C-alpha positions as CSV (number, residue, x, y, z in Angstrom):
1,W,0.0,0.0,0.0
2,S,2.9,2.4,0.4
3,S,2.7,3.2,-3.3
4,H,-1.2,3.5,-3.4
5,N,-2.6,7.0,-3.1
6,T,-6.1,5.7,-3.9
7,G,-8.5,3.9,-1.7
8,A,-7.8,0.3,-0.6
9,Y,-9.0,-2.1,2.0
10,C,-8.3,-5.6,3.3
11,N,-9.1,-8.1,6.0
12,Y,-6.7,-8.7,8.8
13,N,-4.0,-11.2,7.6
14,N,-5.9,-11.1,4.3
15,D,-8.3,-13.7,5.9
16,A,-12.0,-13.2,5.0
17,N,-12.9,-14.9,8.3
18,N,-11.5,-11.9,10.2
19,A,-13.9,-9.5,8.4
20,T,-16.8,-11.3,10.0
21,S,-15.8,-10.5,13.5
22,Y,-13.6,-7.4,13.1
23,G,-14.6,-5.7,9.9
24,R,-12.1,-4.4,7.4
25,L,-9.0,-2.2,7.5
26,Y,-8.8,0.8,5.2
27,N,-6.1,3.1,4.1
28,W,-6.9,6.8,4.7
29,F,-7.3,7.5,1.0
30,T,-10.5,5.4,1.2
31,V,-11.8,7.6,4.0
32,K,-11.4,10.8,1.9
33,D,-12.5,9.2,-1.4
34,S,-15.3,11.2,-3.0
35,R,-17.3,7.9,-3.6
36,N,-18.0,7.9,0.2
37,L,-17.2,4.8,2.2
38,A,-20.0,5.5,4.7
39,P,-23.6,4.4,3.8
40,T,-26.2,6.9,2.9
41,G,-27.2,9.0,6.0
42,W,-23.9,8.3,7.7
43,H,-20.3,9.8,7.6
44,I,-16.9,8.8,9.0
45,A,-16.3,10.4,12.4
46,S,-14.1,13.5,12.3
47,D,-11.4,14.2,14.9
48,E,-13.7,16.8,16.5
49,E,-16.6,14.3,16.7
50,W,-14.3,11.8,18.4
51,T,-13.3,14.5,20.9
52,T,-17.0,15.3,21.6
53,L,-17.8,11.6,22.2
54,I,-14.8,11.1,24.5
55,T,-15.5,14.2,26.5
56,Y,-19.2,13.3,26.8
57,I,-18.5,9.9,28.3
58,G,-15.9,11.1,30.9
59,G,-12.7,12.0,29.2
60,A,-9.8,10.2,27.5
61,Q,-8.7,8.5,30.7
62,F,-12.0,6.6,31.1
63,A,-13.7,6.6,27.8
64,G,-11.9,3.6,26.3
65,G,-13.2,1.2,29.0
66,K,-16.7,2.5,28.4
67,L,-16.4,1.8,24.6
68,K,-14.8,-1.6,24.8
69,E,-16.5,-5.0,24.6
70,T,-16.2,-6.8,27.9
71,G,-14.5,-10.1,28.4
72,T,-11.8,-11.9,26.5
73,I,-13.6,-13.5,23.6
74,H,-12.0,-10.9,21.2
75,W,-9.8,-8.9,23.5
76,T,-6.5,-10.5,24.8
77,S,-6.4,-10.7,28.6
78,P,-6.5,-8.7,30.7
79,N,-8.8,-6.3,28.8
80,E,-8.6,-3.9,31.8
81,D,-11.4,-1.4,32.6
82,A,-13.8,-2.7,29.9
83,T,-17.4,-2.0,30.8
84,N,-19.0,-1.3,27.4
85,E,-21.5,0.8,29.2
86,T,-22.1,2.9,26.1
87,G,-23.0,-0.1,23.9
88,F,-20.3,0.9,21.4
89,T,-18.7,-2.6,21.7
90,A,-15.2,-1.7,20.4
91,L,-13.3,-4.7,19.1
92,P,-9.5,-5.1,18.8
93,C,-9.2,-5.5,15.1
94,G,-5.5,-4.7,14.9
95,W,-4.0,-2.7,12.0
96,R,-2.0,-3.1,8.7
97,H,1.3,-1.4,8.1
98,S,1.8,0.1,4.7
99,D,4.4,-2.6,3.9
100,G,1.7,-5.3,4.3
101,R,2.5,-6.6,7.8
102,F,-0.3,-6.9,10.3
103,F,-0.2,-6.1,14.0
104,D,-2.1,-6.2,17.3
105,L,-5.2,-8.3,16.6
106,G,-6.8,-8.9,20.0
107,E,-4.8,-6.1,21.6
108,Q,-5.7,-2.8,20.0
109,V,-8.0,-0.9,17.8
110,I,-7.0,2.3,16.0
111,W,-9.8,4.1,14.2
112,W,-9.2,6.6,11.4
113,S,-10.9,10.0,11.8
114,A,-12.0,11.9,8.7
115,T,-9.5,14.6,9.6
116,E,-6.1,15.0,8.0
117,Q,-3.4,16.2,10.3
118,I,-0.7,17.2,7.7
119,N,0.2,15.9,4.3
120,V,0.2,12.0,4.4
121,Y,-0.8,11.8,8.1
122,A,-4.4,11.7,9.5
123,W,-5.7,11.7,13.1
124,W,-6.8,8.5,14.8
125,R,-8.2,7.3,18.2
126,S,-7.2,4.0,19.8
127,I,-7.8,1.8,22.8
128,N,-6.0,-1.3,23.9
129,N,-6.4,-4.2,26.2
130,L,-4.2,-2.7,29.0
131,G,-6.6,0.0,30.3
132,G,-9.5,2.3,29.7
133,T,-7.7,5.2,28.1
134,V,-8.5,6.5,24.6
135,F,-5.3,7.7,22.8
136,R,-5.1,10.3,20.1
137,G,-2.4,10.5,17.5
138,S,-1.7,10.5,13.8
139,A,-0.8,7.7,11.4
140,Y,0.7,7.4,7.9
141,E,-2.2,7.5,5.5
142,F,-0.9,4.4,3.7
143,D,-1.5,2.2,6.8
144,G,-4.7,0.3,7.3
145,H,-7.2,1.0,10.1
146,P,-10.9,0.5,10.7
147,I,-13.4,3.3,10.7
148,R,-16.6,4.1,12.7
149,C,-19.5,5.9,11.1
150,V,-21.7,8.5,12.7
151,R,-25.3,9.2,11.7
152,D,-25.7,12.5,9.8
């Protein structure tokens, strides 16, 4: 994907069975593609919308636990602080490096936002199995991450 500046997606480990539980991983060019990845009446969450959600449910330190699926069916133990009290049911679908390697299935989710940070980097939010914090950062747009949609 490091040479693609157009939309692309895959399943974790290129295994269709992973799409059933975890969904797909998209490069950021898919997020900004004018054909619109989100279904009609929905859009991909912006960085600002992620901030609004996280603030509303108690701030970055606690929001991850409130968003995560409980237990260890999908999350690697210990899945600390998971309550899923929001019903969001975040799953740890891992991510794809632009060179084709896959990482962190069961341990982490890193969602794209619809907001570009600077050329070839876009904002993301992530949570992991080691606590309830939501992290914010930016990633190389050629990497593969899942998305979450918001109703218009």
